[in-house]
C-alpha positions in Angstrom: -44.4 51.7 192.8 -43.5 54.7 190.6 -39.9 54.8 189.4 -38.5 57.8 187.6 -36.1 56.7 184.8 -35.7 59.7 182.5 -32.7 58.9 180.2 -31.7 59.9 176.7 -32.9 56.6 175.4 -36.3 56.8 177.0 -36.8 60.3 175.8 -35.8 59.3 172.3 -38.5 56.6 172.4 -41.0 59.2 173.6 -40.0 61.4 170.7 -40.5 58.6 168.3 -44.0 57.8 169.6 -45.0 61.5 169.5 -43.9 61.7 165.9 -46.0 58.6 165.0 -49.2 59.9 166.9 -52.0 61.3 164.6 -51.0 64.8 165.9 -47.6 64.3 164.3 -45.7 66.1 167.0 -42.2 66.3 165.5 -38.8 68.1 165.7 -38.8 71.4 167.4 -42.3 70.9 168.8 -41.4 67.6 170.4 -38.1 69.0 171.7 -40.1 71.8 173.3 -42.5 69.3 175.0 -39.8 67.0 176.1 -37.5 69.6 177.6 -39.0 69.2 181.1 -40.7 65.8 180.6 -40.0 62.8 182.8 -40.3 59.1 182.1 -41.9 56.9 184.8 -42.3 53.1 185.4 -45.5 51.9 187.1 -46.4 48.6 188.6 -49.8 47.0 187.9 -52.4 48.8 190.0 -50.4 52.0 190.5 -52.5 55.2 190.4 -51.4 57.8 187.8 -53.9 60.4 189.1 -57.2 60.4 191.0 -60.6 61.7 190.1 -60.9 65.3 191.4 -57.2 65.9 191.8 -55.6 69.1 190.4 -54.8 68.4 186.7 -51.3 69.6 186.3 -49.9 66.8 184.0 -50.7 64.9 180.9 -49.0 61.7 179.6 -47.9 59.6 176.7 -48.3 55.8 177.3 -45.0 54.3 176.1 -45.6 50.7 177.3 -48.3 48.7 179.0 -51.9 49.9 179.4 -53.6 52.6 181.4 -57.3 52.3 182.4 -59.4 55.4 183.2 -62.2 54.9 185.7 -65.0 56.9 187.0 -66.5 56.5 190.5 -70.3 56.0 190.1 -72.9 57.2 192.6 -73.3 53.6 193.7 -69.6 53.6 194.8 -68.5 51.3 191.9 -65.6 52.0 189.6 -66.5 52.0 186.0 -63.9 51.6 183.2 -64.2 54.6 180.9 -61.3 53.9 178.5 -58.3 51.8 177.9 -55.2 53.7 176.8 -52.7 51.6 174.8 -49.0 52.4 174.0 -48.5 55.4 171.6 -51.7 57.2 172.9 -52.1 60.3 175.0 -53.6 60.4 178.4 -55.4 63.5 179.8 -54.1 65.8 177.1 -57.7 67.2 176.5 -58.1 67.7 180.3 -55.4 70.3 180.3 -57.8 72.7 178.7 -60.7 72.1 181.2 -61.6 75.3 183.1 -61.9 73.7 186.5 -58.4 72.1 186.1 -59.4 68.8 187.7 -59.1 65.3 186.5 -62.7 64.0 185.7 -61.6 60.4 186.1 -59.0 58.2 187.8 -56.2 56.6 185.8 -54.6 53.4 186.9 -52.0 51.0 185.4 -53.8 47.9 184.3 -50.4 46.2 183.8 -46.8 47.2 184.4 -46.5 50.4 182.3 -44.2 53.2 181.3 -45.4 56.8 180.9 -43.8 60.0 179.7 -45.2 62.9 181.8 -45.6 66.5 180.5 -46.6 69.6 182.4 -49.9 71.4 181.6 -48.1 74.6 180.8 -45.8 73.0 178.1 -48.9 72.0 176.1 -50.4 75.5 176.4 -47.2 77.1 175.2 -46.9 74.6 172.3 -50.4 75.2 171.2 -49.9 79.0 171.2 -46.7 78.7 169.3 -47.9 76.1 166.8 -51.6 76.7 165.8 -51.8 73.3 163.9 -51.2 71.6 167.2 -54.1 73.5 168.7 -56.4 72.5 165.8 -55.3 68.9 166.3 -56.2 69.0 169.9 -59.7 70.3 169.0 -59.9 67.3 166.6 -59.1 64.9 169.4 -61.7 66.5 171.6 -64.3 66.2 168.8 -63.5 62.5 168.3 -64.0 61.9 172.0 -67.3 63.7 172.0 -68.5 61.8 168.9 -67.5 58.4 170.6 -69.4 59.4 173.8 -72.6 60.3 171.7 -72.3 56.9 170.0 -71.9 55.2 173.4 -75.1 56.9 174.7 -77.0 55.9 171.5 -75.8 52.3 171.8 -77.0 52.1 175.4 -80.3 53.6 174.5 -81.1 51.6 171.4 -79.6 48.1 171.9 -80.3 45.2 174.2 -77.9 43.6 176.7 -77.2 40.6 174.4 -76.5 42.9 171.4 -74.0 45.0 173.5 -72.2 41.9 174.8 -72.0 40.1 171.4 -70.7 43.3 169.7 -68.1 43.8 172.4 -66.8 40.2 172.1 -66.7 40.4 168.3 -64.7 43.7 168.6 -62.2 42.0 170.8 -62.0 39.1 168.5 -61.3 41.4 165.6 -58.1 42.3 167.3 -57.0 38.9 168.6 -58.8 36.2 166.5 -61.2 33.7 167.9 -59.4 33.7 171.3 -60.7 36.5 173.5 -59.0 37.7 176.7 -61.4 40.0 178.6 -59.4 43.1 179.8 -61.9 43.6 182.5 -63.4 41.7 185.4 -67.0 40.5 184.7 -68.3 43.1 187.2 -66.4 45.9 185.4 -67.6 44.6 182.0 -71.2 44.6 183.1 -70.8 48.2 184.3 -69.2 49.2 181.0 -72.0 47.6 179.0 -74.8 48.9 181.1 -76.1 45.6 182.3 -76.4 43.8 185.6 -73.6 41.4 186.5 -76.1 38.7 186.9 -77.4 39.3 183.4 -73.9 39.2 182.0 -73.1 35.9 183.7 -76.4 34.4 182.5 -75.7 35.4 178.9 -72.2 33.9 179.0 -73.4 30.7 180.5 -76.2 30.4 177.9 -73.9 31.1 175.0 -71.5 28.5 176.4 -74.3 26.0 176.8 -75.6 26.4 173.2 -72.1 26.4 171.7 -71.4 30.0 170.8 -68.5 30.3 173.2 -66.0 28.1 175.1 -64.0 29.0 178.2 -64.6 30.9 181.4 -63.4 33.8 183.6 -61.5 36.2 181.4 -60.4 33.6 178.8 -62.9 32.7 176.0 -62.9 31.3 172.5 -65.6 32.4 170.0 -66.9 29.1 168.5 -69.8 30.6 166.4 -68.9 34.1 165.3 -71.7 34.1 162.8 -74.3 33.5 165.4 -72.9 36.2 167.7 -72.9 38.6 164.7 -76.6 37.8 164.3 -77.2 38.5 168.0 -75.1 41.8 167.8 -77.2 43.1 164.8 -80.5 42.2 166.6 -81.6 39.8 163.9 -84.0 36.9 164.7 
C-alpha cells in the first residue's frame, strides 16, 4: 500500500542522497527538483509503475530495493535490474520519445521513494547543462552494461554465468549468499532453463562447492567456482 509522507525531514534526506549521487545534484538544483516532489512508502510487492504506462515520473530510492521487470513473450517476468538506496529509477526514461515505461518497477522489500515529475528534470537540464551531460553519461553507462550483458550471454556457458553471479554476490556479502531472486527469476536473468539451474546447484552442492538451499547458500569452495566462472578446465 502506497503511503505519502512528504515531510521536511524526508525531503532533507532526499536532498542528502541527491548530493551524494554521482550526478552531484546540490543546492539550488536540488531545491528546484524537490519543490514539487513527494516521498512515498511502499510495501513489499507494491507496483511503482507498469510496463507501457505513461512515463510522467522518475524516482530516487531512499530505502529498501526496487526491482525492474520486463514481461517476456513467454509471459514470464524477467528481472532487469535491482535499484538500491541512493540510486535513481526511470530518470533516463524521462527523455524517451514515446514517453512510456519500458519495464515494470516493483518494491522487492518495504521501500521509500522520492517522486519527481518529468517536467522538473527537463527544466533542470535546460537550466544546468552539467546535469544534462551527467544524464547522458548515465545513459551511456546503461548502454555499455547492456552490451556487456549480451556479450556474456553469447560467449559464456550456463555454469560460467551462474558461478560468476554467485561470486559477485559473495563479493558484497562474504561467503554467505542470499539470492535476491527466486530460482525461476534467476534462471531467466542468466539465460538458462530453470531445470539447468537446479541441476547445477545440486551438483555443486554434491561435490562440495556450495552448502544450503532455496535462496540461502554458503560458498564453500570459491576457488573452484572462480575456475568455473573463467571457463578453465
